[in-house]
C-alpha positions, -999 to 999 in steps of 0.1 A, spaced: -329 22 -295 -352 12 -323 -375 41 -333 -411 36 -343 -437 59 -359 -459 58 -327 -470 94 -319 -498 89 -295 -511 64 -269 -545 69 -253 -558 49 -223 -595 40 -219 -604 30 -184 -638 14 -191 -621 -17 -207 -584 -11 -195 -572 -7 -231 -548 15 -250 -551 29 -285 -516 31 -300 -514 54 -330 -488 51 -358 -479 80 -381 -466 58 -410 -490 51 -439 -488 35 -474 -521 48 -487 -532 83 -496 -569 81 -489 -590 111 -500 -614 107 -471 -589 99 -444 -602 112 -411 -567 119 -399 -566 148 -423 -592 164 -401 -584 148 -367 -548 137 -364 -558 121 -331 -533 139 -310 -531 175 -300 -493 174 -299 -491 160 -335 -517 185 -347 -498 214 -332 -465 202 -345 -479 198 -380 -493 233 -380 -460 247 -369 -440 227 -395 -423 205 -369 -423 168 -367 -443 152 -338 -424 134 -311 -422 97 -318 -417 68 -294 -390 42 -296 -396 5 -288 -379 7 -254 -400 38 -245 -432 19 -255 -423 -9 -232 -418 16 -203 -451 35 -210 -472 3 -212 -455 -14 -183 -463 17 -162 -499 17 -174 -503 -20 -165 -489 -14 -130 -508 18 -122 -541 15 -142 -544 -21 -154 -540 -31 -190 -559 -59 -208 -560 -48 -245 -540 -29 -271 -555 -16 -303 -530 -6 -329 -542 20 -354 -538 56 -363 -526 58 -399 -512 24 -408 -494 2 -383 -482 -23 -408 -462 4 -426 -439 7 -395 -408 -14 -399 -407 -19 -361 -442 -35 -359 -429 -69 -350 -408 -55 -322 -439 -36 -310 -457 -70 -310 -430 -85 -288 -435 -58 -262 -472 -66 -262 -466 -103 -260 -443 -98 -230 -472 -78 -213 -496 -106 -221 -523 -83 -235 -550 -89 -262 -541 -73 -295 -563 -58 -322 -547 -45 -354 -565 -19 -375 -551 -20 -411 -558 -13 -447 -546 -48 -454 -520 -42 -481 -490 -51 -460 -508 -74 -436 -491 -105 -449 -458 -92 -436 -472 -88 -401 -491 -120 -397 -462 -140 -382 -458 -113 -355 -495 -114 -344 -504 -139 -316 -529 -165 -327 -564 -154 -318 -556 -117 -322 -582 -95 -340 -574 -80 -374 -598 -53 -386 -593 -48 -424 -607 -16 -439 -619 -22 -475 -624 12 -492 -643 -2 -522 -648 -36 -538 -645 -19 -572 -608 -17 -583 -611 16 -601 -629 33 -572 -604 17 -547 -576 32 -568 -591 67 -570 -598 67 -532 -565 53 -520 -540 64 -546 -529 28 -551 -530 8 -583 -564 -9 -591 -548 -43 -589 -536 -36 -553 -571 -43 -541 -565 -80 -549 -537 -81 -524 -559 -66 -497 -586 -92 -503 -561 -120 -504 -545 -109 -471 -579 -110 -454 -583 -146 -463 -547 -154 -453 -552 -138 -419 -583 -160 -413 -564 -192 -424 -537 -183 -398 -561 -184 -370 -568 -147 -366 -602 -132 -359 -609 -111 -390 -633 -81 -389 -641 -63 -421 -647 -25 -420 -660 -2 -447 -671 34 -447 -705 45 -460 -697 75 -482 -728 90 -500 -720 93 -537 -690 70 -535 -695 39 -514 -733 35 -511 -755 10 -494 -755 -13 -524 -717 -12 -524 -717 -22 -487 -741 -51 -495 -718 -62 -524 -688 -63 -500 -709 -82 -474 -718 -108 -500 -682 -111 -511 -670 -115 -474 -697 -142 -468 -686 -161 -498 -649 -160 -490 -646 -157 -452 -680 -170 -440 -713 -155 -430 -702 -153 -394 -675 -127 -402 -681 -95 -383 -686 -63 -403 -684 -27 -393 -701 1 -413 -684 33 -404 -699 68 -408 -679 90 -433 -667 122 -416 -662 150 -441 -625 161 -445 -610 191 -463 -606 186 -501 -630 157 -504 -664 162 -520 -686 139 -500 -711 146 -472 -717 128 -439 -744 100 -442 -776 102 -423 -784 77 -396 -811 64 -419 -786 57 -447 -763 39 -422 -792 17 -410 -801 9 -446 -765 -1 -454 -766 -23 -423 -799 -40 -432 -786 -48 -467 -753 -62 -454 -773 -83 -429 -788 -102 -459 -754 -119 -461 -736 -115 -427 -748 -122 -392 -728 -97 -372 -730 -62 -388 -728 -31 -367 -728 6 -373 -700 28 -358 -710 64 -359 -714 96 -340 -752 91 -340 -750 59 -319 -717 60 -300 -714 76 -266 -682 81 -245 -675 55 -219 -654 62 -188 -624 84 -188 -594 86 -212 -558 94 -203 -531 105 -226 -501 83 -219 -479 96 -247 -469 123 -255 -468 141 -222 -464 179 -223 -443 195 -196 -465 201 -166 -493 179 -179 -507 152 -157 -510 116 -170 -548 116 -165 -570 139 -184 
């Protein structure tokens, strides 16, 4: 059985989707939200206890998702967590999703995206997170070389040329990635991918060891307004504006005695 780095699968009933979280990553981002919220109570507890979280193999993934489709309905799979493209089994994961005929959205830092493009069904969504358009700041935030930013940006364009729907995401970080930086990224995206490219401005969530504060709603709205000078579809994704929809069920991992629905 082929092992993956999948450590959590959560089901959302409002749109019949699953969020599949991968533990692998090839960046070391200073502001990574997973440092504060691993996204899974099992993984968090295991990390505190020094034990490795339970990981799912490809065959187990097929079983979990097939059961979800049969009992709950399944239309969409979002692949995220840390970094899905760092998992060597990603193409086999894609085969499972293709067999289930579900819509796919891949959340990625973009660096290894070129290796995954042939696995993604045409028309899939790729959300590429760009930490900074400045190579030096990109490097200081991600732990990568400054020149690695070029590969991320090239892979965004490559994904678009291969018929994928590209969404660009960035995080508003006061004192690091400000409204003017978000606007500069929007201008770059418009010039390279087109003014119709969707853009998400995420709220920075403070994490241990990082010096930055959470932006205000006003700062987020200013960043959106500036980005909208260049792009047509800019949205804010933040705790100020988002509200829970429907119910969520933990599909994997399941603790002994724990019901599927929560």
